[in-house]
N, C-alpha and C positions, 0 to 999 in steps of 0.2 A: 504494500500500500504506500503510495506517495501522494502527499497533499501539499499545496501551496496556498497560502492565505495572505491577503494584503489588507491592512487596517489603516484608516486615516486617523492620525493622532495629531491634534493641534496643528493643522495645516501641513503636516509632514506625513510621509508614508512609512509604515513598518512592514517589512516583508518577512514572513515566517515560512519555513519549509520543514517538513519532517518525513521520515521514511522508516518503515518497519521491515526488518528482515527476520524471518522465522524459519526454523527447521525442527523437525521432530524425528525420533527414531525409536523403534520398538526394542526394548531390552528383555525380550522374552514375550510370551503370549499375552500376559496381563499387565505389563508395565511399559509406559511410554515416557520418554524423556524429551522435553521441549526446551529449546534454547533460542534466544533471539537478541537483537539489538535494535534500539530506536535511536536514530540520529535526528537531532533538532538543530536548526540554524535560524538565526534572525539577524536582520540588518536594520538597525535603528541607532543613529549616532555612530555606531561602530559595529563590527561583525562579532557575533557570539555563537558558540556551538557547544554541543554536548553529545556524548555517546552514552546511552543508558542500557545496561545489561538487563535481561529478563530471562527467567528460568522456571521450569515447572516439571513436576514428576506426577504422573497419573497412574493409579493402580486400580485394577478391576478385581476386587476380592471375590465377588460372586456375579452371576449373570445380571445385567441391567443395573449395575451399581458401579460408580467410580468415586475414588477419593483422589482429590487433586491438591497438591501442595505447590504454591507458586510464590516466587519472590522477584523483586525487581526495583528499579530506580527510575525516576522520571524528572527531568528538568522542565520548567515552564518559564517562558520568557515574555508571553503576552498575558496580561491580567485584565479581567473585566471588573471595574469598580461599580458595584451595584448598590443603589439606594433602596431598591425594591426587593431584590432577591429573585426576581423572575424576568428580567430583561426588558425593562421599559425604555423608551427612547431617551430618557434622561440619564440612563446609565452610560458609562464611557469606558473605553479601552485605554490601557497604559502599557507601555513596553518597558522591558528591563533597560536600565540605563545606569550611569554612574551614581545617580541619586536613588534609583529604585532597583535594587539587585534582583536577579531572577530567583526563583524558588526551586528547591529540590525536595523530592519526597522519596522515601524508601518504604516499601510495603512488603508484607508477607500475608498470604491468605491460605486458608484451608477450606476446601469446598467438597461437599458430598452431593453427588447427583444420583438419583434413583429413578428408574423408569426409562423410557425411550426419550432421548432429548427432543424437545419441541412438542411433545404430546401433552394433552391436557392432564395426564396422570403423572407427569414428571414433577419431581420435587427437588429443589436445589437450595438447601440451607447453606449459608456461606458465613465464615468467620474471617474477619480481616483486621489487620493492625497496620496503621500507616503513621509514619513520623514525618514531619515536615520541618524544614529548616531553610533559612535564607542562605543562598549560595554565595560563596565568596567569588563566584565567577572565574574559576581557575582556567577555563577554556577560552576566555575572551581574548581578543587580540585588538590592538589599537589600530 
């Protein structure tokens, strides 16, 4: 998946692009290992980029059930400042800059799927822990 987004910010344009690369392999009949990387780049005042790893392991202990453990990191360089919480025209976008650093989040999740995915009888409880911190922007370049 590749996406390019342009946002108008205070009479200037911010260009953001990101790309996901994913691969998975079977480690036996019931275990799938998934690995990926997400690349994010933005140009606003200067060029910034980040490469974020993602990883998962999926186990099928019995028929029609999967347990999925996933972990990853994600950088965000465009932020929506919302007064409403649901996207009114008075909300605005701001880009990472020297005054407003980008954000970084690390996450780990445990998910149990039961039933056929996408069917009305499918159940997908999910437990997730995410930590967020302001990035020191180590990948930025002047």
